Each structure stands twice: as structure tokens, then as C-alpha cells.
C-alpha atoms as a printed R data frame, in Angstrom:
    type eleno elety resid chain resno       x       y       z
1   ATOM     1    CA   UNK     A     1  78.320 104.374  85.898
2   ATOM     2    CA   UNK     A     2  81.303 102.589  86.555
3   ATOM     3    CA   UNK     A     3  82.589 100.100  83.427
4   ATOM     4    CA   UNK     A     4  80.959  96.743  84.275
5   ATOM     5    CA   UNK     A     5  84.387  94.829  83.474
6   ATOM     6    CA   UNK     A     6  85.795  96.823  86.117
7   ATOM     7    CA   UNK     A     7  83.133  96.924  88.390
8   ATOM     8    CA   UNK     A     8  83.330  93.302  88.792
9   ATOM     9    CA   UNK     A     9  86.817  93.163  89.960
10  ATOM    10    CA   UNK     A    10  87.039  96.848  91.821
11  ATOM    11    CA   UNK     A    11  86.463  97.317  95.565
12  ATOM    12    CA   UNK     A    12  83.614  99.254  95.484
13  ATOM    13    CA   UNK     A    13  82.610  98.486  99.014
14  ATOM    14    CA   UNK     A    14  85.735 100.023 100.675
15  ATOM    15    CA   UNK     A    15  85.272 102.434 103.275
16  ATOM    16    CA   UNK     A    16  86.118 105.907 102.730
17  ATOM    17    CA   UNK     A    17  89.399 107.412 103.880
18  ATOM    18    CA   UNK     A    18  89.197 109.021 107.131
19  ATOM    19    CA   UNK     A    19  92.011 110.066 109.392
20  ATOM    20    CA   UNK     A    20  91.774 106.942 111.299
21  ATOM    21    CA   UNK     A    21  92.046 105.120 108.378
22  ATOM    22    CA   UNK     A    22  94.866 106.306 107.286
23  ATOM    23    CA   UNK     A    23  97.144 103.573 109.120
24  ATOM    24    CA   UNK     A    24  95.390 100.723 107.631
25  ATOM    25    CA   UNK     A    25  95.006 102.136 103.939
26  ATOM    26    CA   UNK     A    26  98.970 102.312 104.277
27  ATOM    27    CA   UNK     A    27  98.975  98.851 105.518
28  ATOM    28    CA   UNK     A    28  96.449  97.850 102.592
29  ATOM    29    CA   UNK     A    29  98.119  99.347  99.475
30  ATOM    30    CA   UNK     A    30  99.088  97.196  96.651
31  ATOM    31    CA   UNK     A    31 102.797  97.261  95.921
32  ATOM    32    CA   UNK     A    32 104.740  96.005  93.172
33  ATOM    33    CA   UNK     A    33 106.591  92.649  93.778
34  ATOM    34    CA   UNK     A    34 110.206  91.955  92.649
35  ATOM    35    CA   UNK     A    35 108.703  89.442  89.746
36  ATOM    36    CA   UNK     A    36 106.348  92.481  88.444
37  ATOM    37    CA   UNK     A    37 109.191  95.371  88.366
38  ATOM    38    CA   UNK     A    38 111.655  93.254  86.321
39  ATOM    39    CA   UNK     A    39 108.923  91.833  84.117
40  ATOM    40    CA   UNK     A    40 110.660  88.532  83.066
41  ATOM    41    CA   UNK     A    41 113.968  89.878  82.710
42  ATOM    42    CA   UNK     A    42 113.138  92.525  80.721
43  ATOM    43    CA   UNK     A    43 113.666  95.150  83.498
44  ATOM    44    CA   UNK     A    44 116.308  95.682  86.365
45  ATOM    45    CA   UNK     A    45 116.096  97.943  89.447
46  ATOM    46    CA   UNK     A    46 118.400  99.394  92.072
47  ATOM    47    CA   UNK     A    47 117.510 101.582  95.247
48  ATOM    48    CA   UNK     A    48 119.320 105.004  95.460
49  ATOM    49    CA   UNK     A    49 120.000 108.008  97.631
50  ATOM    50    CA   UNK     A    50 118.693 111.012  95.795
51  ATOM    51    CA   UNK     A    51 119.908 114.069  97.878
52  ATOM    52    CA   UNK     A    52 118.633 112.125 100.602
53  ATOM    53    CA   UNK     A    53 115.210 110.900  99.177
54  ATOM    54    CA   UNK     A    54 115.314 107.175  98.699
55  ATOM    55    CA   UNK     A    55 114.375 106.116  95.096
56  ATOM    56    CA   UNK     A    56 113.965 102.969  93.034
57  ATOM    57    CA   UNK     A    57 115.145 103.108  89.585
58  ATOM    58    CA   UNK     A    58 114.070 100.817  86.872
59  ATOM    59    CA   UNK     A    59 116.233 100.654  84.318
60  ATOM    60    CA   UNK     A    60 115.547  98.452  81.193
61  ATOM    61    CA   UNK     A    61 117.620  95.585  79.803
62  ATOM    62    CA   UNK     A    62 118.815  97.224  76.802
63  ATOM    63    CA   UNK     A    63 120.107 100.717  75.505
64  ATOM    64    CA   UNK     A    64 118.957 103.289  78.290
65  ATOM    65    CA   UNK     A    65 115.993 105.806  76.844
66  ATOM    66    CA   UNK     A    66 114.946 109.087  77.868
67  ATOM    67    CA   UNK     A    67 114.217 109.225  81.661
68  ATOM    68    CA   UNK     A    68 110.656 109.655  83.386
69  ATOM    69    CA   UNK     A    69 110.208 110.833  86.861
70  ATOM    70    CA   UNK     A    70 107.207 108.697  88.395
71  ATOM    71    CA   UNK     A    71 105.512 110.377  91.734
72  ATOM    72    CA   UNK     A    72 103.392 107.308  93.547
73  ATOM    73    CA   UNK     A    73  99.650 108.099  94.578
74  ATOM    74    CA   UNK     A    74  98.062 107.789  97.576
75  ATOM    75    CA   UNK     A    75  95.749 110.700  98.438
76  ATOM    76    CA   UNK     A    76  98.995 112.256  99.777
77  ATOM    77    CA   UNK     A    77  99.013 110.082 103.089
78  ATOM    78    CA   UNK     A    78  99.862 106.379 102.061
79  ATOM    79    CA   UNK     A    79 101.930 104.845  99.129
80  ATOM    80    CA   UNK     A    80 105.540 103.807  98.737
81  ATOM    81    CA   UNK     A    81 108.272 104.173  95.943
82  ATOM    82    CA   UNK     A    82 106.699 100.941  94.706
83  ATOM    83    CA   UNK     A    83 103.015 101.679  94.528
84  ATOM    84    CA   UNK     A    84 101.473 101.779  90.807
85  ATOM    85    CA   UNK     A    85 104.742  99.712  89.560
86  ATOM    86    CA   UNK     A    86 103.213  96.501  88.736
87  ATOM    87    CA   UNK     A    87 101.643  98.129  85.544
88  ATOM    88    CA   UNK     A    88 103.650 101.089  85.015
89  ATOM    89    CA   UNK     A    89 106.751  98.814  84.606
90  ATOM    90    CA   UNK     A    90 105.607  98.263  80.990
91  ATOM    91    CA   UNK     A    91 106.849 101.936  80.696
92  ATOM    92    CA   UNK     A    92 110.339 100.710  80.980
93  ATOM    93    CA   UNK     A    93 110.074  97.268  79.422
94  ATOM    94    CA   UNK     A    94 108.573  98.339  76.175
95  ATOM    95    CA   UNK     A    95 109.945 102.189  75.665
96  ATOM    96    CA   UNK     A    96 113.087 101.653  77.018
97  ATOM    97    CA   UNK     A    97 112.958 104.548  79.907
98  ATOM    98    CA   UNK     A    98 114.765 104.889  82.922
99  ATOM    99    CA   UNK     A    99 112.182 105.506  85.253
100 ATOM   100    CA   UNK     A   100 113.126 107.185  88.742
101 ATOM   101    CA   UNK     A   101 110.376 106.512  91.922
102 ATOM   102    CA   UNK     A   102 110.854 108.648  95.023
103 ATOM   103    CA   UNK     A   103 109.846 107.534  98.231
104 ATOM   104    CA   UNK     A   104 108.726 111.075  99.573
105 ATOM   105    CA   UNK     A   105 107.244 111.773 102.779
106 ATOM   106    CA   UNK     A   106 103.780 111.176 103.726
107 ATOM   107    CA   UNK     A   107 101.277 113.743 105.142
108 ATOM   108    CA   UNK     A   108  99.860 114.015 107.860
109 ATOM   109    CA   UNK     A   109 103.143 113.587 109.690
110 ATOM   110    CA   UNK     A   110 105.140 115.485 106.967
111 ATOM   111    CA   UNK     A   111 102.523 118.597 105.504
112 ATOM   112    CA   UNK     A   112 103.223 120.571 102.855
113 ATOM   113    CA   UNK     A   113 105.879 121.476 101.715
114 ATOM   114    CA   UNK     A   114 107.561 118.050 102.861
115 ATOM   115    CA   UNK     A   115 106.566 116.068  99.855
116 ATOM   116    CA   UNK     A   116 106.418 118.148  97.075
117 ATOM   117    CA   UNK     A   117 109.849 118.929  97.922
118 ATOM   118    CA   UNK     A   118 111.308 115.591  98.441
119 ATOM   119    CA   UNK     A   119 109.602 115.339  94.534
120 ATOM   120    CA   UNK     A   120 111.698 118.452  93.201
121 ATOM   121    CA   UNK     A   121 114.775 117.251  95.294
122 ATOM   122    CA   UNK     A   122 114.629 114.000  92.882
123 ATOM   123    CA   UNK     A   123 114.253 116.267  89.941
124 ATOM   124    CA   UNK     A   124 117.449 117.895  90.546
125 ATOM   125    CA   UNK     A   125 119.369 114.783  91.198
126 ATOM   126    CA   UNK     A   126 118.304 113.788  88.324
127 ATOM   127    CA   UNK     A   127 119.685 116.357  86.071
128 ATOM   128    CA   UNK     A   128 122.927 116.448  87.592
129 ATOM   129    CA   UNK     A   129 123.303 112.443  87.206
130 ATOM   130    CA   UNK     A   130 122.463 111.980  83.358
131 ATOM   131    CA   UNK     A   131 118.927 111.583  83.875
132 ATOM   132    CA   UNK     A   132 117.998 115.122  82.674
133 ATOM   133    CA   UNK     A   133 114.532 116.392  81.021
134 ATOM   134    CA   UNK     A   134 112.277 113.728  82.277
135 ATOM   135    CA   UNK     A   135 108.666 113.239  81.539
136 ATOM   136    CA   UNK     A   136 107.316 113.936  84.712
137 ATOM   137    CA   UNK     A   137 104.329 111.443  85.644
138 ATOM   138    CA   UNK     A   138 101.758 110.267  88.072
139 ATOM   139    CA   UNK     A   139  98.462 109.101  89.241
140 ATOM   140    CA   UNK     A   140  96.026 110.826  91.558
141 ATOM   141    CA   UNK     A   141  97.778 112.467  94.578
142 ATOM   142    CA   UNK     A   142 101.238 111.627  92.456
143 ATOM   143    CA   UNK     A   143  99.852 113.791  89.548
144 ATOM   144    CA   UNK     A   144  99.052 116.220  91.688
145 ATOM   145    CA   UNK     A   145 102.523 116.681  92.766
146 ATOM   146    CA   UNK     A   146 103.951 115.791  89.213
147 ATOM   147    CA   UNK     A   147 101.931 118.867  87.963
148 ATOM   148    CA   UNK     A   148 103.358 121.030  91.331
149 ATOM   149    CA   UNK     A   149 107.179 120.248  90.457
150 ATOM   150    CA   UNK     A   150 106.774 120.999  87.000
151 ATOM   151    CA   UNK     A   151 105.130 124.520  88.021
152 ATOM   152    CA   UNK     A   152 108.338 124.821  90.409
153 ATOM   153    CA   UNK     A   153 110.803 123.882  87.403
154 ATOM   154    CA   UNK     A   154 109.118 126.718  85.093
155 ATOM   155    CA   UNK     A   155 108.758 129.443  88.398
156 ATOM   156    CA   UNK     A   156 112.424 128.670  89.613
157 ATOM   157    CA   UNK     A   157 114.153 128.041  86.235
158 ATOM   158    CA   UNK     A   158 114.545 124.335  87.567
159 ATOM   159    CA   UNK     A   159 116.114 121.574  85.543
160 ATOM   160    CA   UNK     A   160 114.081 121.286  82.383
161 ATOM   161    CA   UNK     A   161 111.057 119.111  81.903
162 ATOM   162    CA   UNK     A   162 110.162 116.932  78.759
163 ATOM   163    CA   UNK     A   163 106.498 117.131  79.688
164 ATOM   164    CA   UNK     A   164 104.107 115.975  81.920
165 ATOM   165    CA   UNK     A   165 101.930 113.017  82.335
166 ATOM   166    CA   UNK     A   166  98.728 113.555  84.560
167 ATOM   167    CA   UNK     A   167  96.525 110.359  85.362
168 ATOM   168    CA   UNK     A   168  93.345 111.400  87.357
169 ATOM   169    CA   UNK     A   169  95.692 114.107  89.372
170 ATOM   170    CA   UNK     A   170  94.636 115.392  92.415
171 ATOM   171    CA   UNK     A   171  94.839 119.301  91.947
172 ATOM   172    CA   UNK     A   172  92.560 121.367  93.513
173 ATOM   173    CA   UNK     A   173  91.916 121.498  97.345
174 ATOM   174    CA   UNK     A   174  88.861 123.499  97.435
175 ATOM   175    CA   UNK     A   175  86.780 120.616  96.452
176 ATOM   176    CA   UNK     A   176  84.202 122.777  94.635
177 ATOM   177    CA   UNK     A   177  83.749 121.109  91.264
178 ATOM   178    CA   UNK     A   178  80.594 119.246  90.006
179 ATOM   179    CA   UNK     A   179  82.344 115.824  90.121
180 ATOM   180    CA   UNK     A   180  83.842 116.527  93.628
181 ATOM   181    CA   UNK     A   181  80.259 116.992  95.055
182 ATOM   182    CA   UNK     A   182  78.930 113.746  92.595
183 ATOM   183    CA   UNK     A   183  80.834 110.905  94.221
184 ATOM   184    CA   UNK     A   184  80.207 110.521  97.727
185 ATOM   185    CA   UNK     A   185  79.764 106.583  97.804
186 ATOM   186    CA   UNK     A   186  79.623 103.595  95.441
187 ATOM   187    CA   UNK     A   187  82.947 104.601  93.904
188 ATOM   188    CA   UNK     A   188  86.834 103.947  94.938
189 ATOM   189    CA   UNK     A   189  87.704 107.652  96.042
190 ATOM   190    CA   UNK     A   190  84.996 109.441  97.477
191 ATOM   191    CA   UNK     A   191  84.474 113.068  98.504
192 ATOM   192    CA   UNK     A   192  84.944 111.847 102.069
193 ATOM   193    CA   UNK     A   193  88.685 110.426 100.939
194 ATOM   194    CA   UNK     A   194  89.326 113.686  99.009
195 ATOM   195    CA   UNK     A   195  88.587 116.115 101.880
196 ATOM   196    CA   UNK     A   196  90.841 113.535 104.280
197 ATOM   197    CA   UNK     A   197  93.697 113.710 102.151
198 ATOM   198    CA   UNK     A   198  93.415 117.465 101.405
199 ATOM   199    CA   UNK     A   199  93.595 118.388 105.038
200 ATOM   200    CA   UNK     A   200  96.148 115.834 106.173
201 ATOM   201    CA   UNK     A   201  98.426 117.931 103.638
202 ATOM   202    CA   UNK     A   202  97.238 121.506 104.387
203 ATOM   203    CA   UNK     A   203  95.618 121.224 107.844
204 ATOM   204    CA   UNK     A   204  93.339 124.226 108.235
205 ATOM   205    CA   UNK     A   205  94.584 125.936 105.204
206 ATOM   206    CA   UNK     A   206  92.942 123.816 103.154
207 ATOM   207    CA   UNK     A   207  89.953 125.485 101.011
208 ATOM   208    CA   UNK     A   208  91.012 128.565 102.196
209 ATOM   209    CA   UNK     A   209  92.782 131.675  99.947
210 ATOM   210    CA   UNK     A   210  96.592 131.019 100.736
211 ATOM   211    CA   UNK     A   211  97.197 128.109  99.484
212 ATOM   212    CA   UNK     A   212  99.973 127.708  97.353
213 ATOM   213    CA   UNK     A   213  99.913 126.142  93.511
214 ATOM   214    CA   UNK     A   214 102.829 124.019  94.759
215 ATOM   215    CA   UNK     A   215 100.442 122.141  97.362
216 ATOM   216    CA   UNK     A   216  97.476 122.418  94.711
217 ATOM   217    CA   UNK     A   217  98.439 123.359  91.332
218 ATOM   218    CA   UNK     A   218  94.545 124.375  90.063
219 ATOM   219    CA   UNK     A   219  95.334 127.250  92.284
220 ATOM   220    CA   UNK     A   220  98.025 128.374  89.529
221 ATOM   221    CA   UNK     A   221  97.324 131.793  88.454
222 ATOM   222    CA   UNK     A   222  98.894 131.299  84.799
223 ATOM   223    CA   UNK     A   223  99.299 127.940  83.441
224 ATOM   224    CA   UNK     A   224 101.657 129.169  80.341
225 ATOM   225    CA   UNK     A   225 105.211 128.008  79.606
226 ATOM   226    CA   UNK     A   226 104.391 124.658  80.786
227 ATOM   227    CA   UNK     A   227 105.714 121.305  78.651
228 ATOM   228    CA   UNK     A   228 103.457 119.317  76.547
229 ATOM   229    CA   UNK     A   229 100.860 118.287  78.830
230 ATOM   230    CA   UNK     A   230  99.012 114.745  78.494
231 ATOM   231    CA   UNK     A   231  95.681 114.540  81.354
232 ATOM   232    CA   UNK     A   232  93.505 111.725  81.190
233 ATOM   233    CA   UNK     A   233  90.645 110.678  84.106
234 ATOM   234    CA   UNK     A   234  87.551 108.568  84.444
235 ATOM   235    CA   UNK     A   235  84.393 109.799  84.321
236 ATOM   236    CA   UNK     A   236  83.192 108.198  87.367
237 ATOM   237    CA   UNK     A   237  85.981 110.373  89.408
238 ATOM   238    CA   UNK     A   238  85.934 112.931  92.040
239 ATOM   239    CA   UNK     A   239  88.668 114.580  90.099
240 ATOM   240    CA   UNK     A   240  87.158 114.640  86.772
241 ATOM   241    CA   UNK     A   241  86.305 118.335  86.478
242 ATOM   242    CA   UNK     A   242  89.312 119.429  87.687
243 ATOM   243    CA   UNK     A   243  91.324 117.245  85.308
244 ATOM   244    CA   UNK     A   244  89.311 118.654  82.704
245 ATOM   245    CA   UNK     A   245  89.502 122.059  83.978
246 ATOM   246    CA   UNK     A   246  93.718 122.019  84.150
247 ATOM   247    CA   UNK     A   247  93.822 120.664  80.215
248 ATOM   248    CA   UNK     A   248  91.432 123.538  79.527
249 ATOM   249    CA   UNK     A   249  93.329 126.232  81.177
250 ATOM   250    CA   UNK     A   250  96.613 124.847  79.612
251 ATOM   251    CA   UNK     A   251  94.883 125.696  76.011
252 ATOM   252    CA   UNK     A   252  94.001 129.113  77.056
253 ATOM   253    CA   UNK     A   253  97.180 129.800  77.870
254 ATOM   254    CA   UNK     A   254  98.542 129.028  74.484
255 ATOM   255    CA   UNK     A   255  99.637 125.497  75.806
256 ATOM   256    CA   UNK     A   256  99.872 122.083  74.311
257 ATOM   257    CA   UNK     A   257  97.725 119.892  76.319
258 ATOM   258    CA   UNK     A   258  96.162 116.172  75.219
259 ATOM   259    CA   UNK     A   259  92.498 115.316  77.146
260 ATOM   260    CA   UNK     A   260  91.067 111.922  77.617
261 ATOM   261    CA   UNK     A   261  88.127 111.531  79.489
262 ATOM   262    CA   UNK     A   262  87.358 107.440  79.902
263 ATOM   263    CA   UNK     A   263  83.591 106.779  79.822
264 ATOM   264    CA   UNK     A   264  82.820 104.732  82.858
265 ATOM   265    CA   UNK     A   265  86.552 104.477  84.494
266 ATOM   266    CA   UNK     A   266  86.324 104.815  88.195
267 ATOM   267    CA   UNK     A   267  89.499 106.541  90.098
268 ATOM   268    CA   UNK     A   268  92.751 104.503  89.362
269 ATOM   269    CA   UNK     A   269  90.884 101.978  86.904
270 ATOM   270    CA   UNK     A   270  93.332 100.862  85.235
271 ATOM   271    CA   UNK     A   271  95.853  99.972  88.224
272 ATOM   272    CA   UNK     A   272  92.978  98.208  89.768
273 ATOM   273    CA   UNK     A   273  91.972  96.365  86.418
274 ATOM   274    CA   UNK     A   274  94.668  96.278  84.077
275 ATOM   275    CA   UNK     A   275  93.236  93.743  81.948
276 ATOM   276    CA   UNK     A   276  89.874  94.893  81.606
277 ATOM   277    CA   UNK     A   277  89.542  96.583  77.964
278 ATOM   278    CA   UNK     A   278  89.174 100.070  78.817
279 ATOM   279    CA   UNK     A   279  92.250  99.895  80.875
280 ATOM   280    CA   UNK     A   280  94.334  98.259  78.034
281 ATOM   281    CA   UNK     A   281  92.632 101.428  75.931
282 ATOM   282    CA   UNK     A   282  93.638 103.980  78.404
283 ATOM   283    CA   UNK     A   283  97.316 102.576  78.648
284 ATOM   284    CA   UNK     A   284  97.862 102.360  74.949
285 ATOM   285    CA   UNK     A   285  96.675 105.741  73.812
286 ATOM   286    CA   UNK     A   286  99.139 106.987  77.132
287 ATOM   287    CA   UNK     A   287 102.230 104.755  75.452
288 ATOM   288    CA   UNK     A   288 101.548 106.369  71.856
289 ATOM   289    CA   UNK     A   289 101.935 110.008  73.966
290 ATOM   290    CA   UNK     A   290 104.696 108.904  75.848
291 ATOM   291    CA   UNK     A   291 106.618 107.695  72.617
292 ATOM   292    CA   UNK     A   292 105.791 110.533  70.807
293 ATOM   293    CA   UNK     A   293 106.962 113.077  73.227
294 ATOM   294    CA   UNK     A   294 109.978 110.969  74.288
295 ATOM   295    CA   UNK     A   295 111.439 110.305  70.744
296 ATOM   296    CA   UNK     A   296 109.973 113.003  68.102
């Protein structure tokens, strides 16, 4: 059951994402305004070219702190560099981080590996431009891409990653967990939407034996050697079980993971209802982890 305070404001009647609705989903997205980005003058922003990837860079008004690479959500098919930042700009104003958000290419026009290549290119650009060892963070499809970028950095001996913050991450193209079958309607991201997003990214390979972990991080055979990881997800989320499974496998490999399952949280609940009590608790808990990971 979705938390009543969130259900009161979330659009639970929105039709599921299907291939014919991708253009509509793109045009109806929620993108941070200039006023939301600047947060009353505590944040400035600029746009830069990160080796061919357009990035939005949010700077604190005061002394810059450690960097964050933020990868926007959107089911692999929608979103822009401004997506999700109406809430996440508070990381810049409250923690002093410099946040970099890339405009990665979207499926189905640009299937795997194009999206993750753009995100990894941004990570390497950051390392060369005074923004080394970032937290890699995001929500939903961006969470899956953030996890994939972290795996690539580990496997390719790439730039250092200080930690990964995965919020309701989209990790597993196989769509076989109980929660992936449980939520067929009545919430913000359902099984049909999930299959649409994965198929846009992978085509006929979705669910088959040859999918790369850099497309679907749950496919990684080994989850050792990863930086400190924060995973959170709502209990009413199609991604619940794959998120829990990913954190569990990090523990089993001897790694450092913190996991939160928010009771009554639907997919993207803190973006949809940022002032709800559950959303405030989730954000405060993330901020505490960020502060510890960035500054201790």
C-alpha cells in the first residue's frame, strides 16, 4: 500500500509506458527550473562540454566540496540533465558538493552501450578537470547507469569512485523478481513500463543470456571491490527486490553497503512528493550517508 500522503499527490492513474508513449513521456517530464537550481542564490550553474557530452554543472556559492556525478532517471528512454534536480540541488546548497549531470543519449534511438558510454566519458572528464573521485549517484534508470559506471571504473582500472548512491535503481533486465511481477498497475512504474524501458535499451537481447553487466548491473558475476554503497527503494516499487538483492550481494562479497526499504514508498516517491514525511526521512538519511562518505 502506498503511503497515503504520497498517494494524495502522485499521479497513480498515469498509463504505463509503452513504445508508442515514449515521445509523450519525454515531453511531459519534470525538469528543474533555473530558480529551483539556484535555490535562492546558494547554487550557481553552468553548461560544459565533457568530451562530447553536454553536462550541467551545479556549483556551491561557497567553497567547493567533493564532486558528485548525477545520472538522471527516465526509464532509459526519457529525461534530461535537469531531471530530478528540483530536489537534488539541495546536495549542492547543503553539502557544498559540485554536481555534474550529463545529457546522455537515450534509447531506443541510442541503445546500449551508448547511454553508459556517455556517463563513463563524463566520469573520465571529471577526473581530468579537478573533479576526481566523485560519488556516483542517481535514481531509477540513472541508478542502474550509476551502478554500471562504477563497475566499469572497477573493471577497466578507470577513475576512482568514492561511493555509489543508488535510489530505486533499475538493475535487472530479466524482470524475474517477485516485485517485478507484483506491481502491474496502481503505482508510478509498473511491469509493462519496466519491460518497455529494458527492451528499448537492449532490443531482442533483453532477458537473454548475453546481456552485459554494464547494461544491467545485476548481471555482474562478482560485486567485490566496489566503493561504499547506499541503496534505497520503496516497498511499493517494481525495483524493490533487485535493489535488496544487489545490496545483499555486496555484503556477501565482503563489501560495504547500506540498505533502506521505505515502507509505503512508490517508485520515485521523494521526487513526486518531496514534502511528504516519508520523503523527508528518506532525503535526510541519504544526506547523512553523503556527509559521512564525502567528509570522513
